[in-house]
N, C-alpha and C positions, 0 to 999 in steps of 0.2 A: 223459202230461205231455210237453210239448215240451222238448227238450234245448237248453241254451245252448252246447253244444259245436259246433265247426264241422264242415262237410263237409270232409274231408281228401282231397286228390288226391295220390297218389304218382306223380310223373312230370311233367315240364314240357315234353314234346315237343308235337307237333301235337295229340294227343288230349287231354292234360292241360290245355293252355292253351285249346283250343277249348271244352272243358267249362266251365272257369272263366268264360269270357266268356258262354256261354249261361246258366249259373247266375245270373250277375249280372244279365242281362237279365230272367230269369224272376222273380227276387226281389232287389230292390236292397238289402234288409236282411240277407240271408243271410250268416252268417260262413263264409268260405272260406279254407282254408290249402292251399298247394301246396308239397309237399316235393320238392326237386330234388337229384339227385346231382351236378349241375354248377352253373354260376353262376346258373341259373334264368332266363336270358333266352330269348326266343322267336326261333326261327330256322326257316327252311323247309328240310326235309331234301332236297327235290329240288335246292336250290341247291348242295349239296355236290358234285354231279357236274360242274357247269360253272363254279363260282366260280374255280377255278384258272386258267381261260383268261383271265379278266379280272384275274388276279393279285390277288384281293381278300384283304386281311389278315383274320385270324380275327374281329376285332371288327366288321368290316363285314358279316359273315354274321348277326350278331345283330340282328334287326329291332327288338326292344324288349328292353332289359335289365330285370332283375328289379325295379329301383327304379321305372322308368317304368311297367312293367306293374302293379305294386302301386298306384301313385298313380292310374293311370287307372281301375282296376277296383275299388279298395279291397279288394284280396286280399292276405293275408299270404303271403309266400314265405320258406321256409326253404331256403337254398342250401347246396350242398356237404354234404349230409346223406345218410347211409345208414340204412335201416331195418334194425334188428337183430332185432326181435321185434314181433309184433302179438298182444296178449292180447284175444281175442274175448269173453271173459267180462266183463272190466272196460272193454272198448273203449278200450284205451290202447296207443299206439304207442311203442316205444322206439327212439331215434335216436342215432347218433353223428355230430356235426357238426364238420367241420374248419374252424377259424377262420382269419382272415387270417395270424396269426402261426404257424400250423401246428399248434397244439395241438388236441386232440380234446376236445370237450365232450359229455357224455352228457345227453340230454334225454328227456322224456316228453311225449306229446301225446295228449290225449283227443279222441275223435271221436264225432259223432252218426251219420254215414254215412261209409264209407271207399270210395274208388274207386282201383283199381289201374290206372294208365295207364303201365305199365312197358315197353311196346313189345316189340320183337323184337331178336335179336342175329344176327350173321352165322353161318351154318352152317359149321362147321369139320370136314371129314371126316378120317378117319384116314389122311392122306397124309403120309408122312415128309417133313419140311421145310416143311409148310404154314405154320408160324410165320414163314417167310421172306416170305410173301405179305402185302400190305397190304389191309385191308378198310376201306371208307369208308361207315360207317353212322351216325356220330355226329359232332357238332361237335368233340369231343375228338380224333377221328381226323384231322381236317383238317390240323393243323400237321405231324403225322408224315408224312402223304402228301405235302404240299408240300416238306418237307425232303428226302424220298427222291427226289422228282421232280427237284428242283433238283440234287441230287447226281448224278443219272443224266445230266444234261447235255442239250444241244440234240439234236434228232432222235434221242432215245433209243428203244431197243427196249423196248416195253411189251407184256408178255404178260398178257392178261386171261383168267382161268380161269372159265368160266361164260358161256354165250350166252343167258341169260334176259333179263328186262327190264332189270335193273341193269347187266349186262355189256354189252348192246348200246348202252344210253344212254351209259355211260362211254366205250365205244370211239368212239362218235360225237363226244363232247365232246373227248376227248383228241386225236383226229385233228386237230382244228382248232388245236391247239397245235403242230402239225407234228412229231408223234412217229410212230414206226413201230409199227403195231398188229398183234399176233397174237391172234386171238380163238379160244379153245379151248372146244369144247362136246362132252360125251360122248355126247349123243343124236344122232340122224341129221338134225337141223335146228336152226336158231336159233329162239328163242322157242317151244320145243316144246309148251308147254301153253296157248299164247295164240293162235297163228295157224295157218292151214292150211299144208300143204306147199308149195303154189304161191306163197303170199305169202312164205314163208320163203326160197324159191329166189330170188324177186325181191329181197328184202332182201339176201341174200348177194351177188347180182350187183352191187347198188349199193355194198356195202361193198368188194368186190373192185375195182370201178372207182375207188374212192378210194385203193386201194393196200393194203387190209387183207389179211393172210394169215388166211383163215378155215379152221379145222380142225374139222369135225364128226366124229362117231363116233370121238372121240379122248379117251381117259381118261388123266389125269395119274397117274403112278405114284410120282414123287418130285420134290422141289425141293431142289437143292443149292446152297449158297452157295460161290462160288469166287473167289479173288483172281486178278486178271488185269490186268497193266500198271498197277499202283498204284491199281486201283479194284476194286470188288466187282461181280461179275455173278452171274447165277443160271442154272443148267442144269436145265431141266424135262424129265424123262424120261417119254416116253409109250411105248406098246407098240411103236412103229415107229421112233422118232427121239429125238434130244435137241435141244431148242429152247433157244437162248441168249437171255437177256433182261437188260436193265439194271434193270428193275423188274417185279415180279410183283404183280398185283392179284387178290385172291380175290373173285369175284362169284357165289358158289355158292348164293345165296338166304339167306333169313332164317328163323329159328324163334322162336316166342313165348318170352319170358322167363317161366319158370315157377317159379324158385327160391323167390321170396317166397310165391307162392300155395301151393306145396307145403309150405313151412314153417308156414303158417297152417293147413293141412289142408283147403284148398279142393279141390273136384273138378277135375281137369285131364285132358286128353287130348292132342290136338294143341295146344290152347291152354287158357286158363282157361274152363271150361265155364260158360256163362251162358244164361239164358232170353231171351226176346225183349224183356224190360225191362232186360237187361244186369245182372241180379242173379245173383250166384254161388250156390254151395251153402250159403253162410253168411249168416244174417240180417244186414242192414245193411252188407254188403260187395258192391260192384259192380266191374265191370271195363270198360275201354274201349280201343279202338285195336287195334294189331297183335297184342296178346297175347290177344285174345278169340276164343273159338269159340262159335258159335251154330248149333244144329241141324247140327253137324258141319262148319260152314263157318268157315274162317279167311280173311278178306279184307283183306290188308295194303295198302290203297290209301286215298287221300285222301277220296274221296266216302263210303265206308262210315264212316270216322271222323267226318265232318261230320254224317251222319245220326244216328250213334250219340250224338254230343254233344248234338244237339237233343233226341232222345228221352230220354236220361238226365237232362238238366236238368229236363225236365217231370216225370219219375218222382220225382226227388229233392226236388222242391218240391211233391209231393203231388198231381200231376195224372195222369190216365190217358193213357198213351202206350206204344207198342211199336214195335219195328223192323219195317220192311216189306222192306228190301233190294230195292228195284226194280232194274231194269237200270241199272247205273252204269258207263258207258263209261270206259275207261282210255286216255289219250293216250300213245302210244309216242313219246318225244321223240328220234327219229332224223331229223334235219333233212333228210338226203339222201333219205329215204323215209318221210315221215310216215304214221303209222297211228293208227287208233282201234279198240280191241278191246273186245268184251263177250262173252267166250267162254261156251259153254254150261256148265252145272254139271257135266255128265257127258259128256265128249267121246267116251267109248267106249260109250255106251248103245246097245244093239242096235237100238232104234227111231229112232235119230238119222239124219236125212238131211241131206246137204250140197248146197247149190246155189252155184255160183260164176260170177260174171260178170267178164270181163276186157275192158277197153276200151282201145284203143291209138290213139285219135284225138288231137286237139290237146290235150285234157285227159285224160291217161291215168288210169285208175282201176281198182281191183279191189274187188269186193264179194263177200264170202263170207257165206252165210246158213245157219244151223243150225235145223232144224225137228224137233219131235216131233209127228207127225201134221201138222195144219195150223197148229200153234202155233209161232211164231218164238221160239226159246229162246236165240239168240246170234247175233253177227255180227262180222265183221272188215272194216274199210274201209281203203283205202289210196289215196294220191294225191288226186285231185279229189273222190273219194267221201267223204272225211272230213267234209265239210260236212253230210252227211246224218245225223250221229250222233244229234242230238236227236229227229228225226222217227222214226228207227228205235228209239230207246230206249223211246219211248212204246208201241211195238207189241210189245216183247219181254217175255216172262214173267219176272218177278223171281225171284231166287234162292230165297227162302223158299217161293215158290209152286212152283218146280221140285222142291224137296225132296218136296212132297206128290204129285207126279205118279206 
């Protein structure tokens, strides 16, 4: 017998909102409820790294507030709500919702199908003083970051810990606000799991030409808050020196949020373990987005989220669909050295061969190709070569197919 209860989506980020929209397209009559820990509006997370350059207020980051979203899609939104318990036997969710006046109201919500779109959180290693570093992963982090950046003043010394995708893009954006950048990476190159050593060296040269102080093979041992000349500064101790900064940003990567899944009793590993239909180990519970692990893969990027939303909307409305995870190139938003990457699933595989082309004519370009036998399994493109992304993507073996190799 069909249930009159809604499909409930926990999380109103890119994954949750994308799924809600796809569900509405798949079934105009389907009851859908989105539970959000914040105001429930839709915003683009990539905007967080460059919005401060334009000095955008918090409300400008919200592309659609919860009221407009609900009206356009006929979706119920429960904002400022925390899930305290999920009873899988009765299929009832227990919530604590904070109302406008500040009081907390206890609610219950029955579901037909439940989707966890709870995202990921910044990784916080056991570094003494890491709480002094700012992480920018959520719209609620934005005002805190803006306040600290304003307090740091003009041409502030900004230390970014982590030279991965988020760290490099933040460094690029903050530079254009005319601050002094120190970029610290513990491994021997920037973007260590995404690009080749040659490409990393080229990116580092571009960053240094912009005035960045790039420190690779540098591990942070502690971060200490110090009062100096009526202001607060931070001393970052590494193995060989002490780096002073007016603001410290932690960009050490993300890890899937697993607390709710674990409390329900779902199978988890690196993420919430799902099959190729995004079903968890519990009947009628699914997951989507940065919190998901499929065939050992955690892919915290926009394109996997969008594919997952389309597939899951079909599954939840009774149609046959499953993830394919084709090659999904990621644009590295470093404007001084633009890149597009689709790294191989296993960059250390003994059968992997690498071919690289470096062109230095009027349109400089770098192409890195990764092969398993004759099969292309990944690539990195820089400069003029980035326009080849779509053609190469169609030739590259998808991630789920690489798992089977």
